C-alpha positions in Angstrom: -2.9 -22.9 -9.2 -4.4 -20.8 -12.0 -6.9 -19.3 -9.5 -4.1 -18.2 -7.1 -2.3 -16.5 -10.0 -5.5 -14.7 -11.0 -6.1 -13.5 -7.5 -2.5 -12.3 -7.2 -2.8 -10.5 -10.6 -6.0 -8.8 -9.5 -4.3 -7.6 -6.4 -1.3 -6.4 -8.4 -3.6 -4.6 -10.8 -5.3 -2.9 -7.9 -2.0 -1.9 -6.4 -0.8 -0.5 -9.8 -4.1 1.4 -10.2 -3.7 2.9 -6.7 -0.1 3.9 -7.4 -0.8 5.5 -10.8 -4.3 7.0 -10.5 -5.1 9.7 -8.0 -8.7 8.6 -7.5 -8.0 5.1 -6.2 -6.7 4.4 -2.7 -6.4 1.4 -0.5 -5.3 1.0 3.2 -3.5 -2.2 4.0 -0.6 -4.4 3.0 -0.1 -7.2 0.5 -2.3 -9.6 2.4 -5.2 -7.1 2.1 -4.4 -6.7 -1.6 -4.8 -10.5 -2.0 -8.2 -10.3 -0.3 -9.1 -7.4 -2.6 -8.0 -9.5 -5.6 -10.1 -12.4 -4.4 -13.2 -10.1 -4.0 -12.6 -8.5 -7.4 -12.2 -11.9 -9.0 -15.5 -13.1 -7.4 -17.3 -10.0 -8.6 -15.9 -10.6 -12.1 -16.9 -14.2 -11.9 -20.4 -13.8 -10.6 -21.7 -10.4 -11.5 -19.8 -9.4 -14.6 -21.4 -12.0 -16.9 -24.9 -10.9 -15.9 -24.1 -7.2 -16.4 -22.5 -8.0 -19.7 -25.5 -9.9 -21.0 -27.9 -7.2 -19.9 -25.8 -4.4 -21.5 -25.1 -6.3 -24.7 -26.9 -3.7 -26.9 -24.6 -1.0 -25.6 -21.5 -3.2 -26.1 -22.5 -3.8 -29.7 -23.5 -0.2 -30.3 -20.1 1.1 -29.0 -18.1 -1.7 -30.7 -16.9 -3.1 -27.4 -15.9 0.1 -25.7 -18.7 -0.3 -23.2 -16.6 -3.1 -21.7 -14.4 -0.4 -20.2 -17.5 1.0 -18.3 -18.4 -2.6 -17.2 -14.9 -3.1 -15.8 -15.1 0.2 -14.0 -18.4 -0.7 -12.5 -17.0 -4.0 -11.3 -14.1 -2.2 -9.6 -16.6 0.2 -8.0 -18.7 -2.7 -6.7 -15.6 -4.4 -5.3 -14.6 -1.1 -3.6 -18.2 -1.0 -2.1 -17.7 -4.4 -0.7 -14.3 -3.7 0.8 -13.9 -1.1 3.5 -10.3 -0.1 2.8 -10.5 0.4 -1.0 -11.9 3.7 -2.1 -12.7 4.7 -5.7 -13.5 8.4 -6.1 -15.6 8.7 -9.2 -16.4 7.1 -12.5 -13.3 8.1 -14.5 -10.8 6.6 -12.0 -12.9 3.5 -11.8 -12.9 3.1 -15.6 -9.1 3.7 -15.8 -8.5 1.4 -12.8 -10.6 -1.3 -14.4 -8.5 -0.9 -17.5 -5.3 -1.4 -15.5 -6.7 -4.5 -13.7 -7.8 -5.9 -17.0 -4.4 -5.3 -18.5 -2.7 -7.0 -15.6 -5.0 -10.1 -16.1 -4.4 -10.0 -19.9 -0.7 -10.4 -19.3 -1.3 -14.0 -18.2 
C-alpha cells in the first residue's frame, strides 16, 4: 500500500511540476502520470543510491545542496525513459526534482 501511495505522489509531483514550471511538459492523462510516477520511483530506487554514493564528495562539499542536482538528474533520466515527458534543460529539471521531492516529503 505504501508503494502505491509513493507512485501516486511521484505522479502528483510531476503533474505539479508540469503545471508550475514552463520547462516541464507531459502528454497524457492520469494513468500516464501513474506510469511516470512508477518509472520515477524505479529510477530513484535503483539509480539514485549509486549516483549519490559516487557524488558523495560533492554532497559533502556543498553541504547537501548537490542533492538538488541529483534529484534533477533523476527527473531527466525518467524523462529520457518516457516518451511523453519532456524536460527542457537543467534548471527546470532541478526545480522539478525539488517539487517531486517536496511531494514525497509530505508523506
